[in-house]
C-alpha positions in Angstrom: -0.3 -0.1 0.2 0.8 3.4 -1.0 0.9 6.4 1.5 -0.2 9.5 2.0 2.3 12.4 1.1 1.6 16.0 1.6 1.3 16.4 -1.9 -1.8 14.5 -2.3 -4.2 17.1 -1.7 -7.6 16.8 -2.8 -9.0 19.4 -5.2 -12.5 18.4 -6.0 -15.1 15.9 -4.9 -15.6 13.4 -7.6 -19.7 14.6 -8.1 -18.4 18.1 -8.8 -17.4 17.7 -12.1 -18.6 18.8 -14.8 -17.4 19.6 -18.6 -16.7 23.1 -18.1 -13.8 21.4 -15.8 -12.5 19.9 -19.2 -8.4 20.6 -19.3 -8.2 21.0 -15.7 -5.7 19.1 -13.5 -7.4 17.4 -10.7 -6.6 15.1 -7.4 -9.5 12.9 -6.0 -10.0 10.3 -3.5 -12.5 8.1 -2.6 -13.8 4.5 -2.8 -13.6 2.3 -6.3 -17.1 1.6 -7.4 -16.7 -0.2 -9.8 -13.1 -1.3 -12.3 -13.4 -2.7 -16.0 -10.5 -3.9 -17.5 -11.1 -4.2 -21.0 -7.5 -5.2 -22.1 -5.7 -2.1 -23.3 -8.1 0.1 -21.6 -9.2 0.1 -17.8 -11.9 2.3 -16.2 -12.4 3.0 -12.8 -15.6 4.1 -11.3 -14.7 6.4 -8.1 -17.0 7.3 -5.4 -17.1 10.2 -2.7 -19.8 11.6 -0.3 -20.8 13.6 -3.6 -20.9 11.2 -6.2 -19.2 9.2 -9.3 -16.7 10.0 -11.7 -15.2 7.6 -13.9 -11.0 7.4 -13.9 -9.4 6.4 -17.8 -7.0 4.5 -17.8 -5.0 3.7 -21.1 -2.1 3.3 -23.6 -0.7 6.8 -22.8 -1.0 6.1 -18.9 2.2 5.5 -17.5 2.5 1.7 -17.2 3.6 1.7 -13.6 0.2 3.4 -13.1 -1.6 1.5 -15.6 -0.3 -2.0 -13.1 -1.6 0.0 -10.1 -5.0 0.5 -12.0 -5.0 -3.3 -12.8 -4.6 -4.6 -9.0 -7.5 -2.2 -8.2 -10.8 -3.7 -6.9 -14.6 -2.4 -5.3 -14.6 -0.7 -2.1 -10.6 0.3 -2.2 -9.4 3.6 -1.0 -7.6 5.2 -3.6 -6.0 8.3 -5.0 -6.1 9.8 -8.3 -4.0 12.9 -10.3 -4.6 13.5 -13.7 -6.5 15.8 -16.2 -10.4 15.9 -16.7 -11.7 15.7 -20.6 -14.2 15.3 -22.1 -15.4 11.4 -23.0 -16.0 10.0 -26.0 -19.4 8.0 -25.2 -21.3 10.2 -22.8 -23.1 8.6 -19.6 -26.3 10.4 -19.4 -27.2 8.5 -16.0 -25.1 10.4 -14.1 -24.0 14.0 -13.7 -20.5 13.1 -14.6 -21.4 11.6 -17.1 -19.7 14.1 -20.2 -16.1 13.8 -18.3 -13.3 10.9 -17.2 -10.2 12.1 -15.7 -7.2 10.8 -17.5 -5.1 9.6 -14.9 -1.4 10.3 -14.4 -0.3 9.4 -11.0 -2.7 6.4 -8.9 -2.0 5.3 -5.7 -3.9 2.5 -3.7 -4.2 3.6 0.0 -6.1 0.6 1.7 -6.6 -2.4 -0.2 -10.4 -3.9 0.9 -11.9 -7.6 0.6 -14.4 -8.6 -1.8 -17.9 -7.3 -0.2 -20.9 -10.2 -0.3 -22.8 -7.4 -1.8 -22.4 -4.6 -4.1 -22.2 -1.4 -2.0 -24.7 1.3 -3.4 -26.9 4.0 -2.7 
């Protein structure tokens, strides 16, 4: 597990980011709602008290960061730094569905055992 460093300062909450924030560098912290591995792409839904945002890892992501994302499971506590960008496929079911975070730094702060049920609001 990584340690929370003094430079790991939350800049925004997950649920407050919008398309108007595209291009901004952000630092987010929260719980992993769901992780999806699509081979060369990994998507992680990050949750905090305000909502969800999608983290994106692709072939432009640093290999060490990509490998750390690959190890991530539901309910892990993580910190992610990256840039807000417009999503190629909009999810109209969530307020942050027009954007995703192109992750440049990623740390698992606390792992969690797999829960016997899905945690949802």
